[in-house]
Every structure is written in C-alpha cells, then in structure tokens.
Backbone bond lengths (Angstrom), bond angles and torsions (degrees), N, CA, C in turn:
res aa  C-N    CA-C-N  psi(-1)  N-CA   C-N-CA  omega(-1)  CA-C   N-CA-C  phi
1 X - - - 1.461 - - 1.531 109.25 -
2 X 1.342 116.27 143.30 1.455 120.63 179.63 1.518 111.88 -60.18
3 X 1.345 117.35 -32.31 1.458 120.86 -176.94 1.523 113.00 -67.82
4 X 1.327 117.09 -13.40 1.460 119.33 -177.38 1.519 113.10 -86.44
5 X 1.333 118.03 0.58 1.463 119.88 179.25 1.525 110.72 -60.62
6 X 1.317 115.47 131.53 1.454 122.00 175.17 1.526 109.18 -96.68
7 X 1.329 116.31 128.35 1.459 120.72 -174.08 1.522 111.24 -125.00
8 X 1.329 114.59 149.14 1.458 122.58 161.97 1.519 105.82 -111.09
9 X 1.319 116.96 133.80 1.471 122.00 -175.31 1.523 108.98 -116.83
10 X 1.337 116.58 116.95 1.464 122.36 -178.60 1.528 109.00 -110.94
11 X 1.315 116.75 114.90 1.464 120.30 -176.66 1.512 109.81 -164.29
12 X 1.337 114.54 164.91 1.465 120.28 178.74 1.529 113.03 -136.25
13 X 1.354 120.76 -47.82 1.471 119.81 -167.13 1.521 114.02 -83.42
14 X 1.324 114.47 170.79 1.464 122.01 177.54 1.523 111.11 -59.57
15 X 1.333 116.78 -31.75 1.459 121.27 179.31 1.527 112.07 -54.21
16 X 1.330 117.44 -30.28 1.465 121.67 -175.62 1.521 113.53 -85.53
17 X 1.326 118.26 -10.92 1.467 120.91 -174.46 1.537 112.40 -61.45
18 X 1.352 120.40 -46.43 1.466 118.56 178.20 1.526 113.68 -59.01
19 X 1.326 117.66 -34.12 1.458 120.62 179.58 1.528 110.69 -66.82
20 X 1.320 116.90 -46.83 1.462 119.76 178.75 1.525 110.71 -60.80
21 X 1.316 116.25 -44.94 1.459 119.99 179.71 1.525 111.54 -61.46
22 X 1.334 116.94 -42.78 1.467 120.92 -179.07 1.527 111.82 -65.98
23 X 1.320 116.73 -36.87 1.463 119.60 178.58 1.533 110.97 -64.87
24 X 1.328 116.00 -43.45 1.467 119.33 178.90 1.522 110.27 -65.47
25 X 1.334 116.72 -46.19 1.463 120.27 -179.74 1.524 112.04 -65.99
26 X 1.343 116.05 -26.66 1.460 120.65 179.09 1.511 114.46 -80.69
27 X 1.323 117.76 -0.45 1.446 120.69 175.71 1.512 115.60 91.81
28 X 1.318 117.09 5.94 1.462 119.48 176.94 1.526 110.04 -75.25
29 X 1.311 116.58 149.16 1.459 121.81 -179.30 1.529 109.17 -93.45
30 X 1.305 116.56 97.35 1.466 120.64 177.12 1.519 107.30 -83.73
31 X 1.317 115.21 97.99 1.464 120.85 -173.34 1.524 112.50 -75.85
32 X 1.340 116.46 -25.58 1.464 119.95 -178.38 1.521 108.75 -158.73
33 X 1.327 115.99 138.20 1.463 122.57 171.33 1.521 107.70 -108.28
34 X 1.315 116.30 125.15 1.462 122.49 -179.60 1.529 107.22 -109.92
35 X 1.322 116.83 123.75 1.458 120.82 -177.98 1.520 109.65 -142.72
36 X 1.323 115.88 169.02 1.458 120.35 -178.01 1.525 110.48 -67.97
37 X 1.327 117.59 151.81 1.471 120.49 175.14 1.530 111.46 -58.76
38 X 1.323 116.37 154.91 1.462 120.65 174.92 1.528 109.04 -57.52
39 X 1.346 115.37 140.65 1.462 120.31 -176.70 1.527 110.40 -120.34
40 X 1.353 117.34 147.20 1.463 119.69 175.43 1.520 110.94 -67.46
41 X 1.322 116.12 141.83 1.451 120.42 -176.35 1.524 109.54 -149.92
42 X 1.339 115.12 150.67 1.454 120.51 176.69 1.516 113.05 78.89
43 X 1.331 114.86 179.21 1.464 119.95 -176.90 1.516 111.95 -63.47
44 X 1.324 116.32 -34.79 1.458 119.64 -179.70 1.507 114.31 -82.32
45 X 1.334 116.84 -5.41 1.468 123.10 -179.23 1.524 111.84 52.38
46 X 1.322 115.13 38.93 1.454 119.22 176.16 1.523 110.07 -75.74
47 X 1.330 116.05 145.00 1.459 120.36 -179.79 1.526 109.77 -68.36
48 X 1.325 115.44 131.33 1.466 121.57 -178.45 1.518 108.54 -123.92
49 X 1.323 116.48 132.44 1.460 121.68 178.42 1.523 110.09 -76.15
50 X 1.321 116.37 149.84 1.456 120.90 177.18 1.529 109.89 -65.72
51 X 1.334 117.54 157.44 1.469 119.43 175.95 1.523 113.41 -54.38
52 X 1.332 116.75 -35.85 1.462 119.59 179.86 1.528 111.30 -70.15
53 X 1.317 117.87 -36.69 1.469 118.94 176.26 1.525 110.09 -64.56
54 X 1.325 116.63 -43.13 1.454 120.14 179.34 1.529 111.21 -60.74
55 X 1.328 116.46 -42.10 1.463 120.63 177.30 1.530 110.86 -65.05
56 X 1.320 116.84 -42.08 1.470 121.36 -178.17 1.529 111.74 -63.86
57 X 1.324 116.12 -37.29 1.462 119.41 177.76 1.527 110.73 -63.91
58 X 1.338 116.29 -41.03 1.466 119.57 178.28 1.526 111.20 -64.86
59 X 1.347 115.75 -35.26 1.464 120.41 -179.18 1.532 112.20 -85.60
60 X 1.326 115.79 -2.25 1.470 122.62 179.86 1.527 111.82 57.98
61 X 1.328 114.96 46.90 1.460 121.58 178.08 1.522 109.99 -100.58
62 X 1.317 117.99 147.43 1.467 120.47 176.13 1.531 110.38 -67.57
63 X 1.333 115.56 143.64 1.458 121.77 -172.82 1.518 109.98 -128.39
64 X 1.342 115.67 140.57 1.461 122.00 170.30 1.525 108.04 -126.80
65 X 1.346 115.69 141.05 1.463 120.59 -179.05 1.532 110.70 -133.34
66 X 1.318 117.44 62.98 1.469 118.97 -178.34 1.526 111.95 -67.88
67 X 1.318 115.71 143.50 1.464 120.09 175.71 1.522 111.22 -69.30
68 X 1.316 116.23 -32.17 1.462 121.13 176.92 1.529 107.77 -144.36
69 X 1.338 116.11 159.70 1.465 118.55 -178.08 1.525 113.33 -128.04
70 X 1.322 118.26 -20.97 1.459 120.03 -172.27 1.522 112.56 -61.64
71 X 1.329 116.35 -50.52 1.468 120.94 -176.60 1.526 111.32 -116.77
72 X 1.322 115.52 33.15 1.459 121.46 -177.76 1.528 108.83 -94.62
73 X 1.334 116.05 99.67 1.466 120.74 -174.77 1.532 111.92 -64.60
74 X 1.323 116.82 -39.40 1.465 119.61 -179.40 1.529 111.05 -65.36
75 X 1.317 115.99 -43.28 1.465 119.88 179.37 1.530 110.50 -65.87
76 X 1.316 116.44 -40.17 1.468 119.91 178.45 1.527 110.57 -61.80
77 X 1.315 116.22 -42.83 1.471 119.74 179.06 1.529 110.83 -64.72
78 X 1.330 116.29 -38.56 1.466 120.39 179.53 1.523 110.87 -61.51
79 X 1.340 116.92 -47.70 1.465 119.92 -179.52 1.522 111.37 -68.44
80 X 1.318 117.16 -36.80 1.460 119.88 179.21 1.527 110.54 -63.68
81 X 1.309 116.98 -40.46 1.470 121.14 178.24 1.526 111.51 -64.73
82 X 1.323 117.08 -33.23 1.469 120.41 179.76 1.526 111.56 -70.95
83 X 1.330 116.32 -27.27 1.468 121.53 177.52 1.544 112.01 50.55
84 X 1.360 117.26 57.67 1.465 119.36 -175.81 1.529 111.95 -70.35
85 X 1.326 115.90 148.95 1.468 120.72 172.65 1.516 111.09 -73.23
86 X 1.332 116.46 -32.88 1.460 121.58 178.51 1.522 108.98 -152.36
87 X 1.329 115.79 153.50 1.460 122.52 171.84 1.518 106.96 -113.75
88 X 1.333 116.80 124.62 1.452 122.31 -179.31 1.522 108.38 -101.33
89 X 1.334 116.62 130.73 1.464 121.62 -176.32 1.526 108.47 -125.22
90 X 1.341 115.71 123.00 1.466 121.04 179.16 1.532 108.38 -137.12
91 X 1.317 116.26 95.82 1.458 119.24 176.83 1.511 113.82 60.74
92 X 1.312 117.74 38.91 1.468 120.51 -177.01 1.518 111.74 -66.23
93 X 1.328 116.64 -40.06 1.456 119.47 177.47 1.506 114.99 97.77
94 X 1.336 117.21 9.86 1.463 121.45 175.07 1.520 108.83 -133.11
95 X 1.327 116.03 149.03 1.462 120.85 174.07 1.530 108.19 -70.96
96 X 1.322 115.69 130.99 1.464 120.35 -179.01 1.528 108.94 -80.41
97 X 1.330 118.38 120.49 1.466 120.54 -177.50 1.522 111.87 -73.11
98 X 1.313 114.90 163.53 1.459 120.55 -175.22 1.527 112.35 -61.51
99 X 1.325 117.18 -34.82 1.474 118.20 -178.80 1.526 111.15 -64.17
100 X 1.334 117.43 -32.41 1.464 120.06 175.61 1.530 111.05 -73.60
101 X 1.327 116.81 -37.08 1.462 119.91 177.86 1.522 111.04 -61.82
102 X 1.317 116.20 -34.81 1.467 120.91 -176.03 1.526 113.37 -84.96
103 X 1.327 118.08 -10.80 1.466 120.69 -169.94 1.532 114.64 -73.24
104 X 1.329 120.76 -56.29 1.477 119.34 -172.58 1.528 112.27 -88.51
105 X 1.319 118.36 144.80 1.470 121.14 -178.93 1.527 113.87 -63.66
106 X 1.323 117.71 -31.71 1.466 120.22 178.73 1.523 112.97 -90.35
107 X 1.321 116.40 -0.42 1.459 120.49 175.16 1.509 113.88 87.95
108 X 1.342 114.44 -177.53 1.458 123.23 174.09 1.521 107.23 -98.51
109 X 1.319 116.78 117.35 1.460 122.51 -174.58 1.519 108.84 -104.64
110 X 1.320 115.62 123.31 1.460 121.75 -179.59 1.521 110.72 -106.45
111 X 1.335 116.04 135.34 1.459 121.37 168.77 1.521 106.94 -98.44
112 X 1.340 115.67 118.96 1.462 121.35 -176.38 1.522 109.09 -118.08
113 X 1.341 116.85 138.31 1.464 121.30 -172.27 1.521 113.09 -89.74
114 X 1.326 116.24 51.69 1.464 121.36 170.77 1.516 108.29 -159.94
115 X 1.317 115.07 173.16 1.456 120.71 175.71 1.520 108.03 -93.61
116 X 1.315 115.41 84.77 1.466 120.01 -178.96 1.526 110.23 -55.25
117 X 1.355 116.64 145.05 1.470 127.73 12.55 1.528 116.04 -84.38
118 X 1.340 118.19 5.20 1.459 118.78 175.50 1.520 111.11 -70.82
119 X 1.329 114.74 139.88 1.446 123.94 171.03 1.525 113.25 60.80
120 X 1.323 114.13 56.81 1.452 120.52 168.65 1.523 108.69 -75.58
121 X 1.324 116.70 137.25 1.453 118.71 176.46 1.509 112.60 130.81
122 X 1.336 115.25 -166.74 1.461 121.99 -167.15 1.522 114.36 -83.40
123 X 1.339 118.88 -18.52 1.470 119.96 -173.36 1.531 111.33 -132.83
124 X 1.340 117.96 56.96 1.465 119.49 -175.53 1.523 113.64 -67.15
125 X 1.317 118.35 -34.58 1.468 120.34 -178.87 1.523 109.81 -65.96
126 X 1.310 116.19 -46.42 1.462 120.47 -177.56 1.524 111.84 -64.42
127 X 1.330 116.95 -45.19 1.464 118.82 -175.27 1.524 111.92 -73.15
128 X 1.311 118.09 -28.82 1.467 119.61 175.52 1.527 110.49 -62.63
129 X 1.335 117.19 -42.62 1.467 120.77 177.38 1.526 110.08 -69.24
130 X 1.329 116.72 -45.17 1.462 120.83 -176.76 1.527 112.04 -59.16
131 X 1.314 116.44 -32.59 1.471 119.97 -177.23 1.521 112.53 -96.31
132 X 1.323 115.90 15.21 1.451 120.28 168.60 1.505 116.29 77.00
133 X 1.329 117.83 21.84 1.463 119.63 178.59 1.535 110.38 -67.24
134 X 1.321 117.12 144.44 1.462 121.62 174.23 1.521 111.80 -102.05
135 X 1.335 116.38 -13.59 1.463 123.11 178.88 1.521 108.67 -130.60
136 X 1.303 116.32 137.73 1.463 120.93 170.39 1.521 106.93 -139.89
137 X 1.313 117.59 -157.78 1.455 119.18 -179.14 1.504 111.40 166.94
138 X 1.318 115.26 -164.59 1.457 122.09 179.62 1.523 109.01 -130.36
139 X 1.309 114.72 153.88 1.462 122.34 -178.94 1.521 109.10 -133.18
140 X 1.322 116.96 135.16 1.455 120.21 164.35 1.521 107.57 -101.18
141 X 1.313 115.05 136.24 1.470 120.03 -175.27 1.512 109.51 -146.12
142 X 1.330 115.17 156.44 1.460 121.12 173.15 1.519 108.50 -84.95
143 X 1.311 116.01 124.07 1.460 120.08 -177.90 1.521 109.68 -71.16
144 X 1.342 114.99 136.58 1.459 120.44 170.28 1.522 107.70 -123.30
145 X 1.319 116.77 -164.52 1.458 119.92 -174.04 1.523 113.23 -76.06
146 X 1.343 118.92 -10.09 1.450 121.53 -178.43 1.520 112.85 -89.52
147 X 1.344 116.03 -177.86 1.453 122.75 177.90 1.519 109.25 -91.30
148 X 1.327 116.50 99.60 1.474 122.89 178.81 1.531 111.68 56.30
149 X 1.325 116.16 38.28 1.461 121.04 -176.47 1.526 113.51 -107.31
150 X 1.331 118.14 0.45 1.462 121.35 -174.37 1.512 113.46 -70.68
151 X 1.324 115.18 170.20 1.459 121.14 -178.07 1.523 111.38 -66.63
152 X 1.330 115.26 138.88 1.460 122.39 -179.67 1.523 109.61 -78.17
153 X 1.334 115.61 136.60 1.457 121.33 175.75 1.533 110.28 -100.93
154 X 1.342 116.91 -62.68 1.463 121.53 177.93 1.517 109.74 -139.73
155 X 1.339 115.89 156.53 1.460 121.37 175.44 1.522 110.13 -138.85
156 X 1.326 115.62 152.79 1.460 121.42 176.33 1.524 108.85 -140.77
157 X 1.330 117.11 124.69 1.454 122.05 179.23 1.521 111.43 -87.12
158 X 1.346 116.18 150.54 1.453 121.33 165.67 1.532 107.68 -142.50
159 X 1.342 118.15 153.53 1.469 119.87 178.29 1.522 111.24 -77.42
160 X 1.320 115.54 153.20 1.459 122.32 169.64 1.519 106.86 -99.57
161 X 1.319 117.08 115.63 1.463 120.97 -179.64 1.529 110.11 -70.05
162 X 1.332 117.79 151.20 1.465 120.54 -178.77 1.526 113.74 -57.54
163 X 1.322 116.87 -27.42 1.473 119.93 -179.33 1.525 112.55 -102.43
164 X 1.313 118.24 8.20 1.464 120.55 178.65 1.523 110.70 -66.04
165 X 1.312 115.37 139.28 1.455 122.40 167.80 1.526 107.78 -113.46
166 X 1.323 116.64 174.34 1.467 119.00 175.73 1.527 110.62 -59.60
167 X 1.332 116.62 -32.16 1.469 120.68 -179.12 1.515 112.70 -71.81
168 X 1.331 117.87 -31.42 1.470 119.78 -179.76 1.518 112.42 -89.27
169 X 1.328 116.54 -29.92 1.461 120.07 -177.64 1.527 112.05 -77.58
170 X 1.322 117.53 -36.93 1.469 120.80 -176.53 1.525 112.84 -57.09
171 X 1.341 120.29 -46.27 1.470 118.77 179.31 1.523 113.18 -63.11
172 X 1.319 117.77 -34.60 1.471 120.45 177.39 1.527 110.09 -63.33
173 X 1.329 115.89 -46.47 1.460 120.25 179.45 1.520 111.29 -65.49
174 X 1.322 117.00 -34.67 1.463 120.44 -179.43 1.525 111.33 -63.50
175 X 1.327 116.80 -40.61 1.466 120.78 179.96 1.525 110.41 -68.58
176 X 1.334 116.53 -45.53 1.466 120.09 178.24 1.526 110.08 -62.68
177 X 1.334 115.91 -40.38 1.456 120.16 -179.75 1.515 113.47 -65.75
178 X 1.317 117.07 -34.39 1.470 120.62 177.87 1.522 110.27 -62.61
179 X 1.323 116.41 -46.65 1.468 120.42 178.33 1.524 111.20 -63.15
180 X 1.332 115.67 -40.01 1.467 119.40 -177.74 1.533 110.68 -67.04
181 X 1.318 117.69 -36.04 1.469 120.94 178.92 1.523 110.81 -64.83
182 X 1.322 116.17 -43.71 1.463 120.14 177.80 1.524 110.09 -62.11
183 X 1.334 116.78 -45.71 1.470 121.01 179.22 1.527 110.97 -61.70
184 X 1.329 115.59 -38.90 1.472 120.09 179.65 1.525 110.98 -63.59
185 X 1.311 117.15 -46.02 1.464 120.00 -179.28 1.527 111.48 -64.00
186 X 1.313 116.38 -40.89 1.457 118.89 178.37 1.524 110.75 -65.85
187 X 1.334 116.07 -37.71 1.455 119.21 177.30 1.519 113.26 -66.92
188 X 1.327 116.67 -39.38 1.467 119.86 177.80 1.524 110.89 -66.75
189 X 1.331 116.04 -41.10 1.456 119.64 178.66 1.525 111.33 -64.13
190 X 1.333 115.85 -37.47 1.461 120.26 -179.70 1.512 113.64 -89.12
191 X 1.346 116.78 2.02 1.468 122.74 179.07 1.533 111.49 57.10
192 X 1.332 115.76 42.07 1.465 120.06 179.70 1.528 112.96 -110.96
193 X 1.338 117.52 2.43 1.462 121.47 179.64 1.516 109.24 -109.35
194 X 1.314 115.48 133.43 1.458 121.62 174.71 1.518 108.42 -113.07
195 X 1.300 116.54 112.96 1.461 119.92 -178.85 1.521 110.42 -68.82
196 X 1.323 115.71 157.62 1.474 120.74 177.93 1.527 109.40 -137.63
197 X 1.297 114.23 145.23 1.457 119.67 179.86 1.525 110.73 -70.04
198 X 1.329 115.61 147.75 1.451 119.90 173.28 1.522 110.49 -74.25
199 X 1.324 115.35 150.24 1.462 121.12 171.83 1.526 106.53 -85.68
200 X 1.315 116.37 94.89 1.456 120.66 -172.99 1.528 112.60 -63.92
201 X 1.320 117.64 -21.96 1.463 120.34 178.64 1.526 111.54 -68.53
202 X 1.337 117.36 -17.97 1.462 121.57 -179.09 1.531 112.65 -98.38
203 X 1.311 116.80 6.67 1.465 119.91 -174.54 1.530 111.99 -70.75
204 X 1.332 115.49 140.54 1.452 122.35 169.21 1.516 107.82 -127.60
205 X 1.331 115.91 157.53 1.463 120.45 -173.25 1.524 110.91 -107.85
206 X 1.326 115.12 148.25 1.462 123.32 176.68 1.517 107.80 -127.79
207 X 1.335 117.62 76.28 1.468 120.29 -173.20 1.516 112.52 -67.61
208 X 1.319 115.15 160.63 1.457 121.10 177.92 1.522 109.40 -57.10
209 X 1.326 116.35 141.29 1.453 120.63 -176.04 1.527 111.16 -74.97
210 X 1.331 114.91 144.09 1.457 122.67 175.63 1.526 108.55 -120.59
211 X 1.320 116.65 159.65 1.464 120.54 -178.84 1.518 111.46 -55.95
212 X 1.327 116.32 -38.57 1.470 119.49 -177.27 1.520 113.30 -68.02
213 X 1.337 117.70 -16.97 1.462 119.24 175.46 1.525 111.37 -64.69
214 X 1.324 116.95 -24.10 1.462 120.73 179.72 1.515 114.18 -84.94
215 X 1.335 118.26 -6.81 1.460 121.02 178.92 1.531 109.57 -70.75
216 X 1.322 116.90 122.37 1.461 120.88 -176.08 1.528 109.99 -75.42
217 X 1.308 115.72 125.60 1.463 122.91 174.67 1.524 107.04 -101.72
218 X 1.329 116.03 103.11 1.455 119.86 -173.41 1.524 112.93 -75.78
219 X 1.321 117.79 1.52 1.469 119.43 170.72 1.530 111.11 -80.68
220 X 1.329 116.93 -13.56 1.458 120.61 174.88 1.525 109.51 -74.68
221 X 1.333 117.52 152.61 1.468 118.95 175.11 1.518 111.52 -65.97
222 X 1.335 116.62 156.93 1.456 122.45 -174.96 1.524 111.91 -56.24
223 X 1.328 117.00 -42.98 1.466 119.89 -178.18 1.517 111.34 -58.65
224 X 1.325 116.67 -41.51 1.458 120.30 -179.60 1.526 111.16 -67.77
225 X 1.321 117.31 -40.22 1.465 120.97 178.08 1.531 110.48 -63.01
226 X 1.327 116.34 -43.43 1.464 119.92 -179.72 1.522 111.59 -67.08
227 X 1.333 117.28 -36.33 1.468 120.04 176.00 1.522 111.11 -62.22
228 X 1.312 115.92 -42.31 1.467 119.61 -179.96 1.526 110.84 -68.75
229 X 1.326 117.03 -36.07 1.461 120.39 175.75 1.526 110.80 -59.58
230 X 1.342 117.30 -43.20 1.468 120.99 178.11 1.517 111.36 -68.26
231 X 1.325 115.65 -37.70 1.462 120.28 -173.07 1.519 112.63 -71.44
232 X 1.305 116.96 -38.55 1.456 120.38 -168.62 1.530 112.27 -96.74
233 X 1.344 115.55 38.18 1.460 121.65 172.32 1.527 108.87 -101.69
234 X 1.309 120.73 136.63 1.464 126.52 0.55 1.529 114.20 -86.37
235 X 1.334 117.63 -9.20 1.471 120.95 -176.92 1.518 109.04 -142.58
236 X 1.316 118.75 139.41 1.472 129.61 4.35 1.521 114.76 -85.90
237 X 1.341 117.54 9.64 1.452 119.81 178.75 1.521 111.48 71.07
238 X 1.333 115.45 -157.43 1.469 121.69 177.46 1.527 107.37 -135.14
239 X 1.307 116.59 125.20 1.460 118.97 -173.70 1.520 111.77 -144.25
240 X 1.314 114.61 155.78 1.461 122.76 176.60 1.522 107.04 -146.43
241 X 1.333 117.05 -157.94 1.463 120.99 175.82 1.525 109.48 -131.92
242 X 1.334 115.24 145.47 1.455 122.69 175.53 1.518 107.66 -134.27
243 X 1.325 114.99 118.35 1.474 121.13 -177.74 1.520 111.84 52.74
244 X 1.326 114.43 40.83 1.463 121.15 174.73 1.511 115.75 82.93
245 X 1.338 117.44 -2.10 1.454 120.32 -179.97 1.533 109.93 -111.78
246 X 1.330 115.21 151.89 1.461 119.72 179.02 1.526 109.99 -64.61
247 X 1.332 114.64 137.30 1.454 121.52 177.62 1.520 108.48 -125.76
248 X 1.322 115.94 114.85 1.464 121.66 177.66 1.523 108.56 -89.37
249 X 1.324 116.11 130.18 1.457 121.15 176.70 1.519 108.05 -101.19
250 X 1.325 116.53 116.07 1.455 121.17 -177.63 1.520 112.22 -94.16
251 X 1.306 117.30 -37.69 1.463 120.69 179.69 1.521 109.13 -142.54
252 X 1.321 115.53 142.57 1.459 121.72 177.80 1.517 108.08 -156.44
253 X 1.314 115.31 165.26 1.462 120.65 178.14 1.516 108.61 -148.72
254 X 1.321 116.86 166.56 1.456 120.47 178.62 1.522 111.19 -71.56
255 X 1.334 115.82 154.48 1.464 120.92 178.71 1.516 108.16 -145.74
256 X 1.331 116.20 134.34 1.457 121.63 -174.08 1.524 110.50 -86.60
257 X 1.309 115.29 86.86 1.461 120.89 172.54 1.516 107.78 -159.81
258 X 1.328 115.52 170.35 1.460 120.14 -179.84 1.521 108.88 -120.16
259 X 1.323 115.31 124.65 1.458 122.19 178.24 1.522 108.63 -137.60
260 X 1.330 117.47 152.76 1.469 118.89 172.21 1.528 110.36 -59.01
261 X 1.297 116.65 146.54 1.455 122.33 -177.65 1.526 111.20 -53.93
262 X 1.316 116.51 128.93 1.464 128.06 176.84 1.532 113.64 74.86
263 X 1.333 118.38 -0.54 1.475 119.98 -178.81 1.525 110.65 -81.05
264 X 1.335 115.53 136.41 1.457 121.75 178.03 1.516 111.18 -88.11
265 X 1.338 114.42 150.04 1.456 120.48 174.01 1.526 108.12 -147.98
266 X 1.320 115.68 134.42 1.458 121.16 177.78 1.524 109.13 -105.29
267 X 1.336 115.82 124.18 1.464 121.69 174.08 1.528 107.14 -123.78
268 X 1.319 116.64 98.24 1.457 120.21 -175.85 1.512 110.23 63.46
269 X 1.334 116.68 -118.54 1.468 121.55 176.84 1.526 112.53 -96.77
270 X 1.331 117.15 9.37 1.461 121.93 -178.51 1.525 109.86 -95.64
271 X 1.331 116.16 128.36 1.461 122.19 177.96 1.526 108.00 -108.07
272 X 1.324 116.69 108.65 1.457 122.39 -172.28 1.522 110.18 -109.23
273 X 1.326 115.06 153.01 1.462 120.35 175.41 1.520 108.64 -142.79
274 X 1.325 115.91 136.50 1.456 121.27 -178.14 1.516 112.45 -74.80
275 X 1.340 114.38 145.44 1.470 121.51 178.65 1.528 108.43 -127.77
276 X 1.323 115.97 -178.14 1.446 121.09 -177.37 1.517 113.15 -71.18
277 X 1.319 115.84 162.42 1.464 123.55 175.28 1.527 112.21 60.97
278 X 1.334 116.77 31.91 1.451 120.29 176.78 1.506 114.87 70.54
279 X 1.337 117.56 28.03 1.467 121.90 -178.33 1.518 109.76 -113.01
280 X 1.343 115.62 172.84 1.454 120.50 179.50 1.522 109.40 -151.95
281 X 1.331 115.44 159.92 1.459 120.90 172.74 1.526 108.89 -126.12
282 X 1.309 114.98 157.17 1.459 121.72 172.93 1.520 108.13 -106.12
283 X 1.319 116.13 124.62 1.458 121.27 176.47 1.525 108.69 -81.25
284 X 1.311 117.15 124.93 1.464 122.12 -176.71 1.517 112.77 -102.22
285 X 1.325 116.26 -38.28 1.464 121.07 179.98 1.514 108.85 -144.67
286 X 1.334 115.82 128.16 1.460 121.19 -176.03 1.522 109.27 -136.56
287 X 1.324 114.41 169.74 1.468 119.57 178.17 1.516 108.58 -147.26
288 X 1.323 116.09 113.74 1.450 120.70 177.67 1.527 109.66 -81.56
289 X 1.292 115.33 146.40 1.465 122.26 -178.14 1.525 111.72 -47.12
290 X 1.332 116.04 125.88 1.455 121.55 178.24 1.513 114.96 81.70
291 X 1.331 117.57 1.24 1.456 121.83 -178.43 1.528 110.57 -118.78
292 X 1.350 115.48 170.00 1.449 120.73 176.99 1.524 110.51 -79.87
293 X 1.315 115.46 161.22 1.458 120.37 173.01 1.523 109.10 -60.18
294 X 1.339 115.89 141.76 1.463 119.03 -178.71 1.514 110.24 -142.24
295 X 1.323 115.95 151.56 1.455 121.66 174.36 1.518 109.07 -71.27
296 X 1.321 115.90 161.91 1.466 119.79 178.57 1.526 111.85 -58.82
297 X 1.351 119.42 -45.56 1.469 118.04 178.81 1.533 112.84 -58.28
298 X 1.334 117.42 -40.60 1.464 119.84 178.58 1.529 110.79 -66.09
299 X 1.304 116.91 -39.15 1.467 120.93 178.59 1.531 109.86 -63.66
300 X 1.317 116.61 -43.62 1.460 120.71 -179.99 1.523 110.42 -61.35
301 X 1.339 117.08 -45.68 1.467 120.41 -179.93 1.528 111.25 -64.93
302 X 1.336 116.11 -36.93 1.454 119.23 -175.75 1.521 114.29 -77.20
303 X 1.323 117.44 -34.62 1.471 120.23 -171.18 1.522 113.96 -118.55
304 X 1.312 118.00 -12.71 1.460 122.77 175.65 1.534 112.39 45.08
305 X 1.324 117.55 65.74 1.478 119.85 177.95 1.524 111.09 -53.98
306 X 1.324 115.56 135.91 1.454 121.27 -176.54 1.531 111.19 -94.13
307 X 1.341 117.37 152.11 1.468 120.69 176.17 1.529 111.31 -54.02
308 X 1.305 115.86 131.84 1.469 120.72 178.80 1.512 114.47 88.78
309 X 1.330 118.80 -9.64 1.472 119.96 175.69 1.512 110.29 -63.88
310 X 1.316 115.03 148.26 1.462 120.24 -177.98 1.523 111.15 -124.80
311 X 1.327 115.05 153.43 1.448 120.46 169.72 1.533 108.90 -88.22
312 X 1.317 115.20 153.48 1.460 120.65 178.15 1.506 112.67 99.99
313 X 1.337 117.92 -9.91 1.462 120.38 -177.88 1.519 110.45 -94.20
C-alpha cells in the first residue's frame, strides 16, 4: 500500500510546512524530521526553532538537528537503521552527501520552487519575479551530486500575478508543491512516473540574495526596478540614498514621464524619480534612515526635495 512508505523529511523553512503536513495527513510514515539546529534571533539572541521544527513538535514527529551530516557517523547510522523508502528534501539548507543519495530505494526527492532547469539555486522565487517572469511553478526531482541538476519527476505551473511579491507568491507555491510531492510519491510507488533529464543548456541561476541586490540601480528601466522591488521582499528590499542617508523604498509604481536617471521631481503630492530608457517611477512609501516609514506626501512636506536632487548620492 502507498500509505506504508517510510520517509525521512529534511527541511527548514516555512515553505516546507505544507508539504510535511500533507505527507502526514496523506498517511505516509514520517519516521524522522531533519532540520537545522535552533539559531539565535532578535535583539536578545534567543534560540529560535525552525518553522519545520515547530510544525514537527505539533505533529509529534521525531526530530534530528545535526550540525553537520556529511561525515556524521551517528546520523548516518540513525538513518540507516530507519531504512527509509525515500528521503524528501525541501529547503533543508545542506548539501546532501552521496551516502544519503544511495540510501533509499526511491531516492532523495527534492521539491524545488521553480520550473527547472530555470532558476537553480537558493532564491528561485525571488529571481523569477525580479526577471519579470509571468509563469513559475514547482518541480519534484531526484537529487544528484549537482546543484538542482537531477532528473525531473513532475512539474506544476502557476501564474505570477502583477502585484505578487516574494512574500505572497511563496505560500501559493508551497501549497501547490505539497500536493505535487504527494502525487510524486504515489506515482513512484505505483511505478507510473518516468523521470526525464533536464536540458542543461536552458539552465538559469538563482543565487542566494545579498544586501547589495537590493540597491536600486536607476539606470535600469522602471519595469525592472519595480520587479526587483516586488521580488526582494522582505529582504534585502529596495534601497538607495537621499542626502547621504539610506532610503528604503517600500512601495512604488510606474509613472508616465521622462526624467534623468535618479533625478527627483515633485508634482503636487507625487514623488517621482527618473529611471533608465526614459522611464520613471513614483515613490509611494519610503523610510529614511533612523526614521519611521512615511507616505510620499509626508516625505515631501518633511524634506522638501529640491529640483535636480538625485537619489543615490
């Protein structure tokens, strides 16, 4: 019976919670949940459990939190004793060593938040939005020794709405991915899925985000800047400088006018800034370093931007 599959589930982020829940509700035997150790967080640096650990505690599942897994003899013995049919990996945050790849008969199955081979890497949701995609999706694949290079099992597309941010798109993909993982396991158990190799020539990368990715380059066209603003929420966000201080841009929209790149212009209560290719954006909500978030009208009244002033200086 499909319900008798024994699984080890390796995951850390909130994105993986629907998948774990669906596997348990679907009757799969999750023998062990493997997640990252608790990490210090906040001003008090108190240890905080990962979202997957918190979910596992509610589901009363056994948990392991090894600091390392590649050469961990105790952890290897633990997994070998469990003799899982498959290992499910969803954003675990560690490279899966070869001994784990070789352990279960159905392999190590990864749920990845893109339509592979597009957007291999740590931040596929963010980079899909940043690069203006209108369609994305999820992929289940068999993990191999490469970075998201394994054979594809199943895929499911979903649209990216014009107002989607990384924060709104991730939960949608997580729900679709949970269903796809369950379908994949049932298909593997029933021998109804035929894996296919990725077309590596079509691969694109989605590297881990850095703070500098949020720095607004006003030589880019407005559409590209707005896509990156949506993509990089909540971190690294979108930021520039105003009068030598950091300026965080929380909300913006396109505006039909032509201004020199990075130049500010005030039209009534509208705060405009020039972008590349003869485009412009309107800043709707901003936050100057050390101050509270403010609407554009409040910012204009408080700081009175002068004609010819630029952002980034």
